[in-house]
C-alpha positions as a Markdown table, in Angstrom:
| # | Residue | x | y | z |
|---|---|---|---|---|
| 1 | Met | 229.0 | 29.6 | 31.7 |
| 2 | Ser | 227.5 | 32.8 | 33.2 |
| 3 | Asp | 227.9 | 34.0 | 36.8 |
| 4 | Leu | 225.0 | 34.2 | 39.1 |
| 5 | Val | 224.7 | 37.6 | 40.6 |
| 6 | Val | 222.3 | 38.1 | 43.4 |
| 7 | Asp | 221.5 | 41.6 | 44.9 |
| 8 | Leu | 221.0 | 40.8 | 48.6 |
| 9 | Gly | 220.3 | 44.4 | 49.3 |
| 10 | Leu | 217.5 | 44.4 | 46.7 |
| 11 | Leu | 216.0 | 41.2 | 48.2 |
| 12 | Asp | 216.2 | 42.9 | 51.7 |
| 13 | Asp | 214.5 | 46.0 | 50.3 |
| 14 | Thr | 211.9 | 43.9 | 48.5 |
| 15 | Asp | 211.0 | 42.3 | 51.8 |
| 16 | His | 210.8 | 45.7 | 53.6 |
| 17 | Ala | 208.6 | 47.3 | 50.8 |
| 18 | Leu | 206.3 | 44.4 | 50.6 |
| 19 | Gly | 205.9 | 44.6 | 54.4 |
| 20 | Val | 204.8 | 48.2 | 54.1 |
| 21 | Leu | 202.5 | 47.4 | 51.3 |
| 22 | Phe | 201.1 | 44.5 | 53.2 |
| 23 | Ser | 200.4 | 46.8 | 56.2 |
| 24 | Glu | 198.7 | 49.5 | 53.9 |
| 25 | Phe | 196.4 | 47.0 | 52.3 |
| 26 | Lys | 195.6 | 45.3 | 55.6 |
| 27 | Asp | 194.8 | 48.6 | 57.4 |
| 28 | Ala | 193.0 | 50.3 | 54.5 |
| 29 | Ser | 189.6 | 50.6 | 56.2 |
| 30 | Ser | 191.1 | 52.1 | 59.3 |
| 31 | Ile | 193.3 | 54.5 | 57.2 |
| 32 | Val | 190.2 | 55.6 | 55.4 |
| 33 | Ser | 188.5 | 56.1 | 58.7 |
| 34 | Ala | 191.5 | 58.1 | 60.1 |
| 35 | Tyr | 191.5 | 60.5 | 57.2 |
| 36 | Ser | 187.8 | 60.8 | 56.8 |
| 37 | Glu | 187.6 | 63.7 | 59.3 |
| 38 | Asn | 190.1 | 65.6 | 57.3 |
| 39 | Ile | 188.4 | 65.3 | 54.0 |
| 40 | Gly | 185.9 | 68.0 | 53.3 |
| 41 | Ala | 183.9 | 66.4 | 50.7 |
| 42 | Pro | 181.5 | 63.7 | 51.9 |
| 43 | Ala | 181.3 | 62.3 | 48.5 |
| 44 | Leu | 185.0 | 61.5 | 48.6 |
| 45 | Val | 184.8 | 60.1 | 52.0 |
| 46 | Asn | 182.0 | 57.8 | 50.9 |
| 47 | Ala | 184.0 | 56.8 | 47.8 |
| 48 | Leu | 187.0 | 56.0 | 49.8 |
| 49 | Asp | 185.0 | 54.0 | 52.3 |
| 50 | Glu | 183.2 | 52.1 | 49.5 |
| 51 | Phe | 186.5 | 51.3 | 48.0 |
| 52 | Ala | 188.0 | 50.0 | 51.2 |
| 53 | Ser | 184.8 | 47.9 | 51.9 |
| 54 | Asp | 184.5 | 46.5 | 48.4 |
| 55 | Trp | 188.1 | 45.3 | 48.5 |
| 56 | Asn | 187.7 | 43.1 | 51.5 |
| 57 | Ala | 187.5 | 39.8 | 49.5 |
| 58 | His | 190.1 | 40.8 | 46.9 |
| 59 | Arg | 192.3 | 42.3 | 49.7 |
| 60 | Glu | 192.5 | 39.0 | 51.6 |
| 61 | Gln | 193.7 | 37.2 | 48.4 |
| 62 | Leu | 196.2 | 40.1 | 47.7 |
| 63 | Leu | 197.5 | 40.0 | 51.2 |
| 64 | Ala | 198.1 | 36.3 | 51.0 |
| 65 | Ser | 200.1 | 36.7 | 47.8 |
| 66 | Ile | 202.1 | 39.7 | 49.1 |
| 67 | Ser | 202.9 | 37.6 | 52.3 |
| 68 | Asn | 204.1 | 34.6 | 50.0 |
| 69 | Val | 206.3 | 36.8 | 48.0 |
| 70 | Arg | 207.6 | 38.5 | 51.1 |
| 71 | Lys | 208.6 | 35.1 | 52.6 |
| 72 | Leu | 210.3 | 34.0 | 49.3 |
| 73 | Ala | 212.3 | 37.3 | 49.3 |
| 74 | Asp | 213.3 | 36.7 | 52.9 |
| 75 | Glu | 214.1 | 33.2 | 52.4 |
| 76 | Gly | 216.0 | 33.7 | 49.2 |
| 77 | His | 218.0 | 36.4 | 51.1 |
| 78 | Lys | 218.9 | 33.9 | 54.1 |
| 79 | Gln | 219.8 | 31.0 | 51.6 |
| 80 | Phe | 222.1 | 33.2 | 49.3 |
| 81 | Thr | 223.7 | 34.8 | 52.3 |
| 82 | Ala | 224.4 | 31.3 | 53.8 |
| 83 | Thr | 225.6 | 30.0 | 50.5 |
| 84 | Asp | 228.0 | 32.9 | 50.0 |
| 85 | Glu | 229.3 | 32.4 | 53.6 |
| 86 | Lys | 229.8 | 28.7 | 53.0 |
| 87 | Leu | 231.6 | 29.3 | 49.7 |
| 88 | Ala | 233.8 | 31.9 | 51.4 |
| 89 | Arg | 234.6 | 29.6 | 54.3 |
| 90 | Asp | 235.4 | 26.7 | 51.8 |
| 91 | Leu | 237.7 | 29.0 | 49.8 |
| 92 | Arg | 239.6 | 30.1 | 52.8 |
| 93 | Leu | 240.1 | 26.6 | 54.1 |
| 94 | Ala | 241.2 | 25.4 | 50.5 |
| 95 | Gly | 243.7 | 28.2 | 50.4 |
| 96 | Gly | 245.0 | 27.6 | 53.8 |
| 97 | Leu | 243.4 | 30.8 | 55.2 |
| 98 | Arg | 241.3 | 30.9 | 58.3 |
C-alpha cells in the first residue's frame, strides 16, 4: 500500500493564487480603465476595453469555477490538517505520550 502525501503548503498557495486570479478577473474592466490613461495608443485602449467587455458572460462562469476550486483547496487544507492533528494525537495517546 502506498502512503498518501499531501502538500499542505501547496494547497494553501493554490488557495491564495486562485484568490489573486479571481480578483484580477473580477476587476478586469476597472483595471483596463485605470491603465487606459497610461496607454498611448487609442487602438490598444479600445482593444483592451472590448476584451474586458466581451468577457462579461464568460467571466462570471469562470469566476464561479475559480471560486469553487478555491473552496475545495481551502476545505482540503482544513480537512487534511485536522486529520493529521487527530492522527498525531491518537499516536501520542497510544504511546502513552501527551
